[in-house]
N, C-alpha and C positions, 0 to 999 in steps of 0.2 A: 504494500500500500504506500502510495506516495503522499507527500504533504499537500494539503489543499492550496496553500499560499505559494509554495515553492515546489514545483513538480520534481526537482532534482533531489529534494531532501526526503530521506526515508526515516520514519520514526525509529528512535533508538540508535540511529547511525550518527556519524560525525556531523557537526554543525556546518552548514554551508558558509557561515561567517564566523570562523573561530575567534577572531579578535573581538567581534561584537561591539556593542556600544560601551565606551569606557565608563567605569563606575563614577557616579557623581555628576555625569553629564545629564542635565535636565531634559525632559521631553519638550519638543518645540511647541506642542499644543498646550502644555501646561504654562510655558512662558507666555504664549499669546493670550491665554485666559487671564493670567495675572496682570498683564499689561492693560487688557481691556477693563478689568476691575478697577485698576488705578485711575484710568481715564474716566470711567463712569463716576467714581467718587468725586473727581474734580468737576465734572459736569453738574452733578447734583449740588455740590457746594456753590457753584456759580448761580444755578437756578434759585437755590434758597436765598442766597444773598440778594439777588435781583428782586425776588418776591418780597423780602423784608424791606427793600427800598421803595416798594410800591408798584413794581411792574406787575400789572394784572395778568398778562399772558404767562409770565413765569409762575405766578401764584396759582393760576389755573392748572398748569402742568403739574406742579408739585401736589396740589390738592387732589387732582384726578388720579395720581399714582399712589397716593397714601391713604385716601379715604375711600371706603367702599361706596359704590354707586347706590343711590337710593332708587329702589324699584317702586313703580306705581302700585298702589293697592286700591282695589275697588272698595267702595263703602258698602256696608250692608244695606240692602234695600228691603222695603216692605210694601207689597201691593197685593191685591186680590189675584190669586193664581190657583187654578184647579189642575193639579198634576194628573188627574184621572181623565181629563178631557182629551179629545183627539188632538193629534200633534198640531194641525192647522189652527185649532182653537187656542192652544197653548201659545203659539207664536203670536196670534192676534191679541191675546191678553198682554203679552210683553209689549207689543207695539202700542196698545192703548195706554199702558203705563208710561211709555216714553212720551206719547203725545200729551198726557196729563201732567208731565213733569215729575212724576214719582220715581222715574228711573232715568239716569243719564244715558244718552244714546250709545256710548261706548260700552257701558255696563249691560245695556239691553242687547247689544250685539253678542257679548259674551254669553248671556243667558240663552239667546237663540242658538248660538253655536253649540252650547251644551245640550239643548233639547235635541238638536239634529244628531249629535254624537250618540246620545242615548237611544234615539229612534233607530239609528243604523245598527247599534249593538242588538237591540231587541229584534230587529228584522233578521239579522244574522242568526240569532238564537232560534227564532221561529222557523227559519228555513232549515236549519240543522235538525230540529226536532221533526219536521215534516219529512226530510230525507230519511232519517232513522226509522220513522213509522212506515214509509214506503218500502224500505229495505226489509223490515221485519215482516211486512205483509207478503212481500215477494218470496222470502225464505219460507214462510208458512205454507204457501201454495205449492212449493216444490215437494 
């Protein structure tokens, strides 16, 4: 079996590079990483200094990288809703709530999307049950 990186090398055999890398010689990738870290520290120091001097662009960059972003959260809503009604009626109820100002349009869209997702899941479950029933009936006739 030959070595994957060097086809001339056989495991257990002599090294194709007997001298090898001299001890104590650092890896070039490690040196590059260290240099980039030092440069990044300098850049961050300059940005913080400018932010403290009142540079709003620098402050924006520093804050964007140090503070977690705030995610939008929908408020709880309360409106008349009949979950047992047909899907089209449920969507109409949400649209009526949006029109009445009880639900914000973006929140209403989320509710309608949720109704649609639930409807799709129920349709898939019903279809699966019908297929299983048909297969059982077919097997019983055999």
